[in-house]
C-alpha positions in Angstrom: 116.8 89.2 101.8 120.5 88.0 101.9 122.1 87.6 98.6 124.6 85.0 98.5 126.2 83.0 95.3 126.4 79.0 95.5 127.1 76.4 93.1 123.9 74.7 94.8 120.3 75.7 93.3 117.2 76.2 94.7 115.1 73.9 93.0 111.5 74.2 92.5 109.2 71.5 91.6 105.0 71.7 90.7 102.5 72.8 88.5 103.5 75.6 85.5 100.8 77.8 85.2 100.2 80.9 82.3 98.1 83.6 84.2 97.0 86.5 82.4 95.6 89.6 83.0 92.9 91.4 80.7 93.2 94.9 82.4 90.4 97.5 81.1 88.0 100.3 82.1 84.8 100.4 82.2 81.9 103.3 82.4 78.8 101.5 81.6 76.8 97.9 81.9 75.6 96.0 78.6 72.1 96.7 78.1 70.9 92.9 77.8 73.0 92.0 81.4 73.9 93.7 84.9 77.5 93.0 83.9 79.6 95.4 82.9 81.6 96.6 79.4 85.2 95.8 79.5 87.0 98.2 77.2 90.3 99.2 76.1 91.8 95.7 77.0 95.5 95.4 77.6 96.7 91.8 77.7 99.5 91.2 80.3 101.2 87.7 80.8 103.4 86.1 83.6 104.5 82.8 84.6 102.2 81.4 87.5 101.8 78.2 89.6 105.4 76.7 90.7 106.8 78.9 87.3 105.7 81.9 89.5 107.6 81.2 92.9 110.7 80.1 90.7 110.7 83.8 89.3 110.1 85.2 92.5 112.9 82.9 94.4 115.5 83.9 91.1 114.1 87.9 91.7 115.6 87.7 95.5 118.7 85.5 95.4 122.2 85.0 93.3 121.8 81.0 93.5 120.6 79.6 90.4 116.8 78.8 90.3 115.9 75.4 88.8 112.4 74.6 88.0 111.5 71.1 87.4 107.8 71.4 86.0 105.4 69.2 83.2 105.0 71.1 79.9 103.0 70.7 77.4 104.3 71.1 73.4 101.4 73.8 72.8 101.5 77.4 72.6 101.0 78.2 76.1 103.6 76.4 76.8 106.0 78.2 74.1 104.6 80.8 75.7 105.7 80.4 79.4 109.1 79.1 78.1 109.5 82.8 76.7 108.7 84.4 80.4 110.9 82.4 82.2 114.0 82.6 79.7 116.9 84.2 81.5 115.6 84.3 84.7 115.6 80.1 85.7 116.8 77.1 84.1 113.9 75.1 83.2 113.9 71.1 83.0 110.6 70.8 81.7 108.7 66.9 82.2 107.3 66.0 79.3 103.3 66.1 79.8 100.0 66.4 78.2 96.8 67.8 78.7 97.6 71.4 77.5 99.2 74.2 79.4 96.4 75.6 82.3 96.1 79.3 81.3 93.9 81.7 83.7 92.9 84.6 82.6 91.8 87.5 84.7 89.3 89.6 83.4 90.1 93.2 85.8 88.6 97.0 85.7 91.5 98.7 87.2 92.7 96.7 90.5 89.4 94.6 90.5 88.6 91.5 89.2 85.5 90.8 87.5 85.8 87.5 86.3 88.0 84.7 85.4 88.8 81.9 82.5 90.7 78.9 83.0 91.5 76.4 80.0 93.5 73.2 80.1 92.8 69.7 81.5 92.4 69.8 85.5 95.1 67.1 85.8 98.3 66.9 83.1 99.4 63.8 82.0 103.0 63.3 83.1 105.9 61.5 81.0 108.9 60.0 83.0 111.1 62.1 84.8 114.4 63.0 83.2 117.2 61.9 85.0 118.5 65.9 84.8 115.5 66.8 87.0 115.9 63.7 89.6 120.0 65.0 90.1 119.0 68.7 90.5 116.5 67.5 93.5 118.8 65.2 95.0 121.7 67.7 95.3 119.9 71.2 95.7 120.7 73.5 98.6 116.9 73.6 99.1 113.5 72.4 97.3 110.5 74.1 97.0 107.4 72.0 95.8 104.7 74.1 94.7 101.5 72.2 93.8 98.8 73.6 91.8 96.6 70.5 92.3 97.2 69.1 88.2 99.2 65.9 89.5 103.2 66.4 89.5 103.2 65.6 93.7 101.1 62.4 92.5 103.5 61.1 89.9 105.5 58.4 91.7 108.7 59.3 89.7 108.8 62.6 91.5 107.8 61.6 94.9 110.7 59.1 94.5 113.1 62.0 94.0 111.7 64.5 96.6 112.5 61.6 99.0 116.0 61.4 98.1 116.3 65.1 98.5 119.3 65.9 100.6 118.8 69.4 101.2 115.9 70.9 102.9 112.3 70.7 101.3 109.4 73.0 101.6 105.9 72.0 100.6 103.5 74.4 99.8 100.2 72.1 99.2 97.3 72.3 97.5 93.6 71.1 98.2 93.6 68.8 95.0 97.1 68.1 95.5 98.8 64.9 97.0 100.4 65.0 100.3 103.6 65.9 101.4 106.2 63.1 101.3 107.2 62.1 104.8 109.9 63.5 106.5 110.4 67.0 104.7 111.3 69.8 106.8 108.4 72.4 106.2 104.7 72.5 104.8 103.3 75.9 104.3 99.3 75.3 103.8 96.9 78.4 104.2 94.6 78.9 107.4 91.9 77.6 104.6 94.0 74.7 103.3 94.6 73.6 106.7 90.7 73.8 107.7 89.8 71.5 104.7 92.2 68.7 105.6 91.5 68.8 109.6 88.1 69.1 110.2 87.5 67.8 113.7 88.8 71.5 114.9 86.2 74.2 114.7 87.1 78.3 114.9 89.3 80.5 113.0 91.6 81.8 116.4 95.1 80.7 117.3 94.1 77.8 119.3 92.3 76.3 116.4 95.0 76.9 113.9 97.8 75.6 116.3 95.3 72.5 116.8 95.2 72.0 113.1 99.2 72.6 112.4 99.9 69.7 115.6 97.5 67.4 113.6 98.6 68.1 110.3 102.3 67.5 111.4 101.2 63.9 112.8 98.9 63.1 109.6 101.8 64.3 107.1 104.8 62.8 109.4 107.0 66.4 108.6 109.1 68.2 110.8 107.4 71.7 110.9 104.1 73.0 109.6 103.6 77.1 108.9 100.2 77.8 108.3 99.9 81.3 106.9 97.2 83.5 108.2 97.4 86.6 105.5 97.4 89.7 107.8 97.7 87.8 110.8 101.2 86.4 109.6 101.9 83.0 110.0 101.6 79.9 113.1 105.1 77.6 112.7 104.3 74.7 115.0 106.6 71.6 115.9 103.9 69.4 117.0 103.0 69.2 120.6 103.8 72.2 122.7 103.4 75.8 122.2 103.8 77.6 118.6 105.5 80.2 117.3 103.4 83.2 115.7 105.3 85.5 113.5 102.8 88.7 113.1 102.9 90.2 109.6 103.4 94.2 109.4 100.1 96.2 108.2 100.1 96.2 104.4 98.0 99.0 102.7 96.6 97.9 99.6 98.6 95.7 97.0 97.2 92.8 95.3 97.6 89.4 97.6 97.8 87.3 94.4 100.8 85.1 94.9 101.4 86.2 98.4 101.6 82.4 99.2 104.4 81.6 96.9 106.3 84.7 97.7 106.2 83.4 101.2 107.1 79.9 100.3 109.6 80.8 98.2 111.6 83.2 100.9 111.2 80.1 103.4 113.1 77.9 100.9 115.7 80.5 100.1 116.2 81.1 103.9 116.7 77.2 104.6 119.2 77.1 101.4 121.2 79.4 103.2 121.3 77.5 106.4 118.5 79.5 108.8 116.8 77.2 111.2 112.9 76.9 110.4 111.9 79.7 112.6 114.3 82.1 111.2 112.8 80.9 107.5 109.2 81.6 108.5 110.2 84.8 110.1 111.8 85.9 107.0 108.9 84.8 105.0 106.2 86.7 106.7 108.3 89.9 106.2 109.3 89.0 102.5 105.4 88.2 101.6 104.4 91.2 103.1 106.8 93.6 101.0 105.6 91.4 97.6 102.1 92.1 98.4 102.7 95.8 99.1 104.9 96.0 96.1 101.9 94.9 93.8 101.9 91.2 94.3 102.1 88.7 91.1 100.9 91.9 89.0 104.9 93.2 89.5 106.4 89.8 89.0 109.3 90.9 86.4 110.0 94.1 88.8 113.5 93.8 90.5 113.4 92.7 94.1 115.6 94.9 96.2 116.8 94.0 99.6 114.5 95.9 102.2 116.5 99.1 103.5 116.7 99.0 107.3 118.0 102.8 107.2 115.9 105.0 108.7 116.5 108.0 107.2 114.4 107.5 104.0 111.5 106.2 106.0 111.7 109.6 107.9 112.2 111.7 105.1 108.9 110.5 103.6 106.7 111.0 106.7 108.0 114.6 106.7 107.3 115.1 103.1 103.5 113.9 103.8 103.3 116.2 106.7 104.4 119.2 104.9 102.6 118.4 101.9 99.3 118.4 104.4 100.8 121.6 105.9 101.2 120.1 109.0 104.0 120.4 111.7 107.1 118.3 112.2 108.7 117.7 115.2 112.0 115.8 116.3 113.6 115.1 119.4 116.9 113.0 119.9 119.0 111.0 122.6 120.6 107.7 123.2 117.5 105.9 123.9 119.3 102.7 125.5 116.9 101.5 128.3 113.1 102.9 127.5 112.0 104.4 130.8 109.1 106.1 131.9 110.9 109.7 131.4 111.4 108.9 128.0 107.6 108.0 127.5 106.5 111.0 128.8 108.8 113.3 126.9 108.1 111.7 123.7 104.4 111.5 124.3 104.6 115.5 125.3 107.1 116.0 122.0 104.4 114.3 119.8 101.7 116.3 120.7 103.4 119.4 119.3 102.8 118.8 115.3 101.9 116.4 113.5 104.7 113.8 113.5 107.9 112.8 115.4 111.0 111.9 114.5 113.3 110.4 116.7 116.8 110.7 116.2 119.0 108.4 118.4 123.1 108.0 118.7 124.8 105.2 116.6 126.3 102.5 118.9 129.7 104.4 118.6 128.3 107.8 119.5 127.1 106.4 122.6 130.2 104.7 123.7 132.2 108.0 123.1 129.7 109.9 125.1 128.7 107.2 128.0 131.7 105.0 128.0 132.8 101.9 126.9 130.1 99.9 128.6 127.4 101.6 126.7 125.0 101.1 125.0 123.2 98.0 126.7 121.2 97.6 123.6 122.2 98.2 119.8 120.8 100.7 117.5 118.5 98.8 115.3 117.5 97.3 118.8 117.0 100.7 120.2 115.1 101.6 117.2 112.7 98.7 117.1 111.4 99.7 120.3 111.1 103.4 119.4 109.2 102.6 116.4 107.1 100.5 118.3 105.5 103.4 120.1 102.2 104.9 118.5 103.7 108.4 119.5 106.5 108.0 116.9 106.5 107.9 113.4 109.9 107.5 112.4 113.4 107.1 114.0 117.0 108.2 112.6 120.6 106.9 113.4 123.1 109.4 113.5 126.7 109.0 114.2 127.8 112.4 115.0 128.1 113.4 118.7 125.4 115.8 118.0 122.4 116.0 116.1 123.5 119.2 114.2 123.6 117.3 110.5 121.0 115.1 110.8 119.1 118.1 111.7 120.1 119.9 108.9 119.1 117.2 106.7 115.6 116.7 108.2 114.7 120.5 108.8 112.0 120.0 111.7 109.8 123.0 112.4 109.9 122.2 116.5 113.1 120.1 118.3 112.1 119.2 121.9 114.3 118.2 124.5 113.4 117.2 128.5 113.0 119.4 130.7 116.7 118.6 132.4 117.9 121.4 130.0 115.4 123.8 131.3 117.0 127.4 131.3 119.6 126.5 129.1 119.9 127.5 125.6 119.7 123.8 123.5 122.9 123.4 121.4 120.6 122.8 118.7 118.7 125.8 118.7 121.0 127.9 117.0 120.7 125.2 113.8 116.8 125.5 114.1 117.0 128.9 113.8 118.6 128.9 110.4 115.5 127.6 108.9 112.7 129.1 111.2 112.3 126.1 113.8 112.1 126.5 116.9 114.2 124.2 120.3 112.0 124.1 123.3 112.1 122.3 126.6 109.6 119.6 128.0 108.9 119.0 131.3 110.8 116.1 132.7 109.7 113.0 134.7 112.2 113.6 137.4 113.8 110.6 139.1 114.1 108.5 136.1 117.4 108.1 133.7 119.0 105.2 131.7 121.9 105.8 133.8 120.5 105.8 137.4 118.8 102.3 135.9 122.3 101.1 135.3 123.7 102.0 138.5 120.5 100.3 140.7 121.1 97.4 138.6 124.4 97.2 139.7 123.7 97.2 143.4 
């Protein structure tokens, strides 16, 4: 996520909770009931609800993040203040009813029970003037509703209606409906289905119909329904919705995924993104958040995604080598992907256990092909190649030849298309220094990027 400095903060409004994980091990059942005996328990505390959304946002931006939330004066509230200190600026709304504490009993990565305490609904005092001013002047506002009454308070709703920046509303089944006229509401699929009961089914058509109905019901600019591993569906009302697929995530903890999605969307809007860009950014951010460990890794530093290909390629190579496999690499400009490329890439992948494609940078292509090339930038060419099932990783190199990148990656096989048949490949000598082999693959005649470009000019 882009990090920028700004005098205007992101303001998070909602219900702050204290989440506690009691993590232990279990190797036996109790003699009086078929339940596990959890031993060697470690207590791990973290901010929850709107407080979690605030710390997630604060870790991902250089903006100041302000949390406006009801807080009692009990021990749970004191612990929350300590956890938030130095991360976000807290503007507390005086409240009664006790701090909501949610304790998960976990064995390893699995929850076996949850213990909740605190009144279901907090009793709010007067909204501080400082809070109303922060909401009004924020670069963007995120409403993180956890159903404890904050969003139903008249003074809070009045302040949200007066916000000058875009408002993102993450709703809750027990919470109030969003303030009319805000920019974006982000229910998950189950929440949308609870509100819109006259639409059946779980497919995209049903999700889109519910999103459209929610926009009309709530009077908001857009609704993004989060669908877990399926990504998110963004609707502005009648017409085709936008669907943003999610990158598959193996493992991880989905706890807090909705908070991370809403926080990322609000930060993107604060930075001037349009709604569609904000939702796309939020889907990617939430997937990375879950993969990193979800809410359990709340205090880990969040780094911007590394778009360079080498770390991914080196990781693939390391895994293949650890399993005793064969690493294959090939290279080229791959400016316009055509059937000749596809045939060569598929054949190259068949020679080993992974295929790394080394592509020329934009400057390198210009030096080799002339100032009118490339037609597609290196990041776009890499994305197209990475989408092929037989390509495991892509590396961009800036030199005129791939010799330097090959010395870094040291593949077992270097494969090129058959237009080099009978010639000694320039990279062959480099491969021989570590016992690698350069080979030529059958070439699908009649296909080349240069020929495609020339035909397009006719």
